[in-house]
C-alpha positions in Angstrom: 8.3 13.2 -32.7 7.6 10.3 -35.1 9.3 8.4 -37.9 7.2 10.4 -40.4 8.7 13.6 -39.1 12.2 12.5 -40.2 11.7 10.6 -43.4 15.2 11.7 -44.6 17.1 10.2 -41.6 19.3 7.2 -42.2 17.6 3.9 -42.2 18.8 0.8 -40.4 17.2 -2.6 -41.0 16.9 -5.4 -38.4 17.3 -8.7 -40.2 17.5 -12.3 -39.1 15.8 -15.7 -39.1 12.5 -16.1 -37.3 12.2 -16.0 -33.5 15.7 -14.5 -32.7 14.1 -11.4 -31.0 14.1 -8.9 -33.9 10.9 -7.3 -32.8 11.9 -7.2 -29.1 15.1 -5.4 -30.2 13.1 -3.0 -32.3 10.9 -2.2 -29.3 13.9 -1.7 -27.1 15.7 0.6 -29.5 12.6 2.7 -30.3 11.5 2.7 -26.6 8.0 1.7 -27.7 6.0 -1.5 -27.8 5.1 -0.8 -31.4 6.0 -4.2 -32.9 4.2 -7.4 -32.0 6.2 -9.8 -29.9 5.1 -13.4 -29.3 7.1 -16.5 -28.5 6.4 -18.1 -31.9 8.2 -17.8 -35.2 6.7 -15.7 -38.0 4.9 -13.2 -35.8 6.2 -10.2 -37.8 5.2 -10.1 -41.5 5.0 -6.4 -42.6 7.9 -4.0 -42.3 7.5 -1.8 -39.3 9.2 1.5 -39.0 10.2 3.6 -36.0 12.5 6.4 -34.9 15.6 6.1 -32.6 17.3 8.9 -30.8 20.7 8.4 -29.2 23.5 10.8 -28.2 21.7 13.7 -29.8 21.4 11.9 -33.2 18.4 10.3 -35.0 18.0 7.4 -37.3 15.0 5.4 -38.6 14.7 1.7 -37.8 12.8 -1.0 -39.7 11.7 -4.3 -38.2 11.3 -7.2 -40.7 10.0 -10.7 -40.8 12.2 -13.8 -40.8 14.4 -14.0 -43.9 14.1 -17.7 -44.4 11.5 -19.2 -46.7 9.3 -21.9 -45.2 7.2 -24.6 -46.8 4.8 -24.4 -43.9 4.2 -20.6 -43.8 2.2 -19.4 -47.0 3.4 -15.8 -46.4 7.1 -16.7 -46.4 7.8 -15.7 -50.0 6.0 -12.3 -49.5 7.8 -11.7 -46.2 11.2 -12.5 -47.9 10.5 -10.0 -50.7 9.7 -7.3 -48.1 12.9 -8.0 -46.1 14.9 -7.7 -49.3 13.3 -4.4 -50.1 14.1 -3.1 -46.5 17.8 -4.2 -47.0 17.9 -2.4 -50.3 16.6 0.8 -48.7 18.8 0.7 -45.6 22.2 2.3 -45.0 23.1 -0.4 -42.5 21.8 -3.7 -41.3 21.6 -5.3 -37.8 22.0 -9.0 -38.4 20.4 -10.6 -35.3 21.3 -14.1 -34.2 20.3 -16.2 -31.2 23.0 -16.7 -28.5 21.0 -19.6 -27.0 21.3 -21.8 -30.1 24.6 -20.7 -31.7 24.8 -20.3 -35.5 22.6 -22.6 -37.5 22.2 -23.2 -41.2 19.7 -20.5 -41.6 22.1 -17.9 -40.1 24.8 -18.9 -42.7 22.3 -18.5 -45.5 21.3 -15.0 -44.3 25.0 -14.1 -43.9 25.6 -15.0 -47.5 22.5 -12.9 -48.6 23.8 -9.9 -46.8 27.3 -10.2 -48.3 25.7 -10.1 -51.8 23.6 -7.0 -50.8 26.8 -5.0 -50.0 25.3 -3.1 -47.1 27.2 -2.3 -43.9 26.3 -5.0 -41.4 26.6 -5.2 -37.6 26.3 -8.7 -36.2 24.1 -8.7 -33.0 24.0 -11.8 -30.7 20.7 -11.5 -28.8 19.4 -13.3 -25.7 22.9 -13.3 -24.1 21.2 -13.2 -20.6 19.9 -16.7 -21.2 22.8 -18.2 -23.2 23.9 -20.3 -20.2 27.7 -19.9 -20.5 27.9 -20.0 -24.3 30.5 -17.8 -25.9 28.7 -16.0 -28.7 31.8 -14.1 -29.7 33.6 -17.2 -30.6 30.7 -19.2 -32.0 29.5 -16.5 -34.5 32.8 -15.6 -35.9 32.2 -18.4 -38.5 29.4 -16.3 -40.1 32.1 -14.0 -41.5 30.8 -10.8 -40.1 33.4 -10.3 -37.4 32.8 -10.1 -33.7 29.2 -10.0 -32.7 27.8 -7.4 -30.2 26.3 -9.2 -27.2 22.9 -7.8 -26.2 19.7 -8.7 -24.4 16.7 -6.9 -26.0 14.5 -8.2 -23.1 16.7 -6.7 -20.3 18.5 -3.9 -22.2 22.0 -5.3 -21.8 24.5 -4.0 -24.3 22.0 -1.7 -26.0 24.0 1.5 -25.4 27.2 0.0 -27.0 25.1 -1.2 -29.9 23.6 2.3 -30.5 27.1 3.8 -30.4 28.3 1.3 -33.0 25.3 2.1 -35.2 26.0 5.9 -35.1 29.7 5.2 -35.9 28.5 3.6 -39.2 25.6 5.9 -40.3 26.2 9.2 -38.5 22.6 9.9 -37.8 20.6 13.1 -38.2 20.3 16.0 -35.8 16.9 16.3 -34.2 14.7 19.1 -35.6 11.3 20.2 -34.5 8.7 19.9 -37.2 5.5 21.6 -36.2 3.9 20.9 -39.6 0.5 19.3 -38.9 0.0 15.9 -40.5 -3.2 14.3 -41.8 -3.3 11.0 -39.9 -5.4 8.4 -41.7 -6.2 4.9 -40.4 -7.3 2.3 -42.9 -9.5 -0.3 -41.2 -11.9 -3.1 -42.1 -12.6 -6.8 -41.9 -9.9 -9.3 -42.9 -9.2 -9.6 -46.7 -11.2 -6.6 -47.9 -8.1 -5.0 -49.6 -6.8 -2.7 -47.0 -3.1 -3.4 -47.6 -3.6 -3.3 -51.4 -5.2 0.2 -50.9 -2.2 1.3 -48.9 0.1 0.1 -51.6 -2.0 1.8 -54.3 -1.8 5.1 -52.4 2.0 4.9 -51.7 2.9 3.5 -55.1 5.0 0.8 -53.6 4.6 -2.6 -51.8 5.0 -1.2 -48.3 2.4 -3.6 -46.9 2.2 -7.3 -47.4 -0.7 -8.4 -49.7 -2.1 -11.9 -49.9 -5.5 -13.5 -50.6 -5.2 -15.2 -47.1 -7.3 -13.4 -44.5 -5.2 -12.0 -41.5 -2.0 -11.3 -43.5 -1.5 -7.9 -41.7 -0.9 -8.1 -38.0 0.8 -4.8 -37.0 -0.5 -1.3 -37.5 2.0 0.1 -40.0 2.7 3.8 -40.3 3.7 5.2 -43.7 4.5 8.9 -44.2 4.0 10.5 -47.6 3.1 13.9 -49.2 0.0 14.6 -51.2 -0.4 17.9 -53.0 1.8 19.7 -50.5 0.1 18.1 -47.5 2.0 15.9 -45.1 0.1 12.7 -44.4 0.6 9.5 -42.4 -1.2 6.4 -43.5 -1.8 3.5 -41.0 -2.6 0.1 -42.3 -4.2 -2.2 -39.7 -5.0 -5.8 -39.1 -8.4 -7.0 -40.1 -10.9 -6.6 -37.2 -13.1 -9.7 -36.6 -16.1 -9.9 -34.3 -14.9 -10.1 -30.7 -16.2 -13.6 -30.4 -14.1 -14.7 -33.4 -10.8 -13.1 -32.3 -8.2 -15.8 -31.3 -6.0 -15.2 -28.3 -2.3 -14.3 -28.8 -1.2 -12.5 -32.0 -4.6 -11.9 -33.4 -6.0 -10.4 -30.2 -3.0 -8.0 -30.0 -3.5 -7.1 -33.7 -7.1 -6.1 -33.1 -6.1 -4.0 -30.1 -3.5 -2.2 -32.2 -6.0 -1.6 -34.9 -8.3 0.0 -32.3 -5.4 2.2 -31.0 -4.7 3.2 -34.6 -8.2 4.5 -34.9 -7.8 6.4 -31.6 -4.7 8.3 -32.8 -6.1 9.0 -36.3 -7.9 12.1 -37.6 -9.7 10.3 -40.4 -10.7 6.6 -40.6 -11.3 4.9 -43.9 -13.6 1.9 -43.4 -12.8 -0.4 -46.3 -15.7 -2.5 -47.4 -15.7 -5.4 -49.9 -18.2 -4.7 -52.7 -19.1 -8.4 -52.8 -20.2 -8.3 -49.1 -21.1 -4.6 -48.6 -23.7 -5.0 -45.8 -22.1 -7.0 -43.1 -22.7 -6.4 -39.4 -18.9 -6.4 -38.7 -18.3 -3.4 -41.1 -21.0 -1.5 -39.2 -19.3 -2.5 -35.9 -15.9 -1.1 -37.1 -17.5 2.1 -38.3 -19.3 2.4 -35.0 -16.0 2.2 -33.1 -14.7 5.1 -35.1 -18.0 7.0 -34.6 -17.8 6.5 -30.8 -14.2 7.8 -30.9 -15.5 11.0 -32.7 -13.4 10.6 -35.8 -13.7 11.6 -39.4 -15.1 8.6 -41.3 -15.0 7.7 -45.0 -16.7 4.6 -46.4 -14.7 3.1 -49.2 -16.4 0.3 -51.2 -13.3 -1.5 -52.5 -12.7 -4.0 -55.3 -15.1 -2.1 -57.5 -13.2 -3.4 -60.6 -14.7 -6.8 -59.8 -18.3 -5.6 -59.6 -20.7 -7.5 -61.9 -23.0 -4.5 -62.3 -21.2 -1.1 -62.1 -24.4 0.9 -62.9 -26.0 0.4 -59.5 -23.9 2.8 -57.5 -26.9 4.8 -56.4 -28.7 1.7 -55.3 -25.7 0.6 -53.2 -25.3 4.2 -51.8 -29.0 4.2 -50.7 -28.6 0.8 -49.0 -25.4 2.0 -47.3 -27.1 5.1 -46.0 -29.6 2.9 -44.3 -27.0 0.5 -43.0 -24.8 3.4 -41.6 -27.6 5.6 -40.4 -25.8 6.4 -37.2 -23.3 8.4 -39.3 -25.3 9.7 -42.3 -22.6 12.4 -42.7 -19.9 9.9 -43.7 -19.1 10.2 -47.4 -19.1 7.1 -49.6 -16.5 6.4 -52.4 -16.1 3.4 -54.8 -12.5 2.4 -55.1 -10.3 -0.2 -56.7 -6.8 -0.7 -55.3 -6.0 -2.9 -58.4 -6.8 -0.2 -61.0 -6.4 2.9 -58.9 -10.0 4.0 -59.4 -11.1 6.4 -56.8 -7.7 6.5 -54.9 -7.0 10.2 -55.7 -10.5 11.1 -54.8 -10.1 9.3 -51.5 -7.0 11.2 -50.6 -8.6 14.5 -51.5 -11.5 13.6 -49.3 -9.2 12.7 -46.4 -7.6 16.2 -46.6 -11.0 17.8 -46.8 -12.4 16.0 -43.8 -9.2 16.8 -41.9 -9.7 20.5 -42.7 -13.4 20.3 -41.7 -12.5 18.8 -38.3 -10.4 21.9 -37.6 -13.1 24.4 -38.6 -14.0 27.1 -36.0 -17.3 28.8 -35.8 -17.7 32.3 -34.3 -19.8 32.4 -31.2 -22.1 35.0 -32.7 -22.8 33.0 -35.8 -23.2 29.8 -33.8 -25.8 31.4 -31.5 -27.7 33.0 -34.4 -28.1 29.6 -36.0 -29.1 27.9 -32.8 -31.7 30.5 -31.8 -33.2 30.6 -35.2 -33.5 26.8 -35.3 -35.2 26.7 -31.8 -37.6 29.4 -32.9 -38.6 27.4 -35.9 -38.8 24.1 -34.1 -39.3 24.4 -30.3 -37.9 21.7 -28.0 -40.4 19.2 -26.6 -41.9 19.7 -23.1 -40.6 17.2 -20.6 -42.2 16.9 -17.1 -44.0 20.2 -17.8 -40.7 22.0 -18.5 -39.0 23.0 -21.7 -35.3 23.3 -22.6 -33.9 26.8 -22.9 -30.5 27.5 -24.4 -28.9 30.7 -23.0 -25.9 30.5 -25.4 -23.5 28.2 -27.1 -19.8 28.3 -27.9 -17.3 26.1 -29.7 -14.9 24.7 -27.1 -12.6 22.5 -29.3 -11.7 21.4 -32.7 -10.8 17.9 -34.0 -13.5 16.9 -33.4 -15.6 20.1 -33.4 -17.0 20.3 -29.9 -19.9 22.7 -28.9 -20.9 23.5 -25.4 -24.5 24.6 -24.8 -25.4 26.4 -21.6 -29.0 25.5 -20.7 -31.5 25.7 -17.9 -31.4 21.9 -17.3 -29.4 19.3 -19.3 -31.9 16.6 -18.4 -34.4 18.3 -20.6 -32.3 17.6 -23.7 -34.2 14.8 -25.5 -31.9 12.7 -27.8 -34.1 13.5 -30.8 -33.8 17.2 -30.2 -30.0 16.9 -29.7 -29.9 15.2 -33.1 -32.0 18.1 -34.6 -29.5 20.6 -33.2 -26.6 18.6 -34.6 -28.3 18.5 -38.0 -28.8 22.3 -37.9 -25.1 22.8 -37.2 -24.1 20.5 -40.0 -26.4 22.2 -42.5 -25.2 25.7 -41.5 -21.4 25.0 -41.3 -20.9 22.0 -43.5 -19.3 19.5 -41.1 -19.1 16.8 -43.8 -17.2 13.6 -42.9 -16.6 14.1 -39.2 -18.3 13.5 -36.0 -19.2 16.5 -33.9 -19.8 16.6 -30.2 -22.6 18.5 -28.4 -22.2 19.0 -24.6 -25.0 20.5 -22.5 -24.2 22.3 -19.2 -26.2 24.3 -16.7 -25.7 28.0 -17.0 -24.0 28.1 -13.6 -21.3 25.6 -14.6 -17.8 27.0 -14.1 -16.0 24.4 -16.2 -16.5 22.7 -19.5 -16.6 19.0 -18.4 -17.9 16.1 -20.3 
């Protein structure tokens, strides 16, 4: 069950100044460590959505960045605009304050902002376990939002009462099982190649923060939408630098979350800046998706800025050489700014998703394999030659084929690549990795 399964459920926004524990509260309520939590203000930038179930009811929750503009943080105006959008979309707001400090000027400013918004507001005094004898109920009355609910997101104190209060305001939605398969797409790439702009172009709204400053996105943000009757989930991720360039703390966690986003996706779009189309880091990112046996699409973005738009074939040929470990990965030229190629990109994602679930009959599979081996016999290794008794498709997503052979050690890597190419040619596995597993005929189990 995910937030994307219940897009119609009531939405509750978590709002407050920086470093009051909003993301920690989000993680506590959703029972997941989905939002980045660091002991530094401004960690959260994008809106982050999750699903909460309590007392047999469901509602969606959105974590937001700090609502106070800062002269120091260049992302502050963008964050504020995103928070205001979350408030506008929400049916209720959790206004989080810090019990250890008491109300400060920024809290009064946010209280006034929420009054103008007209949404239902629950005042939440966090960090009560470390407030050292302070009386948050008395101190925060001056904000004008009534008696605050005392909680500790870190230790779970008062969370049940808070959830009861939320349901009293919004009602919630009854859980419903939705078995509709969803096309999960991760958008990955180096910092500042236009990933978030591409997400916004696909969704038709400013769901993800966009800035010219590298490293704007930190979380992996899930966005559910429908495309031509297909349910899809889009995951925007933080820019992935080379491991030696990754700073500890927030950036390290961001890269880890990007890698996990790839792991749980069906299709990975590797976004490449057309002005720097042949970098080693792009290849490294695609290689991570390749090793995870995912569907891969290469999107050359910012094509509207290309000086020479007539050299597509030249670029495509160079990309084929640069990504020769995945020659089956299709290449598209896109522009998040103008929308060029965006629809084609979505159509290709759906196609690759379908291809990854393709099943081949055992008889047809063996016919192709035996014909290929008759036309091109395997090499002799230590005076012995590989024999394939039969093959079968064991899994889909990714398509996985098990070959029962006389000796797996006789499978030369070049011949394995030959057999893979034969399968791709015969059954059109465009856009996805496929796996070939070789087992002795006597094997009782299909183990990797």
